[in-house]
Structure formats: structure tokens, C-alpha cells
C-alpha positions as CSV (number, residue, x, y, z in Angstrom):
1,M,0.0,0.0,0.0
2,L,2.7,2.5,1.0
3,L,4.6,1.7,-2.2
4,E,1.7,3.2,-4.2
5,Y,3.1,6.6,-3.3
6,Y,6.7,5.9,-4.4
7,W,6.8,9.1,-6.4
8,Q,6.7,11.1,-3.1
9,F,9.6,9.2,-1.5
10,Y,12.8,11.2,-1.1
11,Y,15.0,8.8,0.8
12,I,15.2,6.1,3.4
13,A,18.1,6.2,5.8
14,T,19.3,4.4,9.0
15,A,17.9,6.2,12.1
16,Q,19.7,7.0,15.3
17,F,18.5,3.9,17.0
18,P,19.5,0.3,16.0
19,H,17.2,-1.6,13.6
20,K,15.2,1.6,12.8
21,L,14.9,3.4,9.4
22,E,13.7,6.9,8.7
23,L,11.5,7.4,5.6
24,V,11.3,11.0,4.3
25,T,8.7,11.9,1.7
26,R,7.3,15.2,0.4
27,G,5.1,15.7,3.5
28,T,6.2,13.2,6.1
29,R,9.1,11.9,8.1
30,V,8.5,8.6,9.9
31,E,10.7,5.9,11.6
32,F,10.0,2.2,11.3
33,V,11.7,-1.1,12.2
34,G,13.6,-2.7,9.3
35,N,16.8,-2.8,7.5
36,L,17.9,-1.3,4.2
37,T,18.7,-4.6,2.5
38,Q,15.1,-5.8,3.0
39,V,13.7,-2.5,1.7
40,L,15.9,-2.5,-1.3
41,E,14.9,-6.1,-2.2
42,K,11.2,-5.1,-2.0
43,T,11.4,-2.0,-4.2
44,D,12.6,-1.4,-7.7
45,F,12.6,2.4,-7.6
46,L,15.2,3.1,-4.8
47,V,18.9,3.2,-5.3
48,Q,21.5,2.6,-2.6
49,V,24.0,5.5,-2.6
50,S,25.8,4.6,0.6
51,Q,25.8,2.0,3.3
52,S,23.1,3.9,5.2
53,L,21.0,5.6,2.5
54,L,18.5,4.7,-0.2
55,V,17.3,7.4,-2.5
56,N,14.6,7.8,-5.1
57,P,16.5,9.1,-8.2
58,K,13.3,10.5,-9.7
59,N,13.3,13.1,-6.9
60,I,16.9,14.3,-7.2
61,T,17.0,17.6,-8.9
62,S,20.6,18.7,-8.1
63,S,23.7,17.7,-6.1
64,C,25.8,19.6,-3.7
65,F,29.2,18.2,-4.8
66,S,31.9,20.7,-5.2
């Protein structure tokens, strides 16, 4: 059900507490129990850019690399 709104996802990152992830969307920031590997296996629209971060490339408009 939640994956119906994939176009609103910005990123999923590891949270401050063990075994928790933080989902950030256009209007929401929530924490839930899980791990990035499981989320990546269940989605086809997120890309792993680091050990602790999955992003939705459709919502990347620029980068801040110098």
C-alpha cells in the first residue's frame, strides 16, 4: 500500500536507534523497524547510494558536490 506513493519518496536512511529506518517523503518523516537490504529487495525504484542511504532518483534535482 505504501509503495503506491513511491513518487513522493525522497529517501530512506538508517535512524539514530538500532534496527530503525527513517522514511522521508514530500510531506512526512517517519521511523519504522527494518533494514535497508530488505527495503531494497522489495522496491525497484530506490537506489543505494551509501551503506546507510537509499534514494529515489526521480526526486533528485541537483547535487551539492563541489
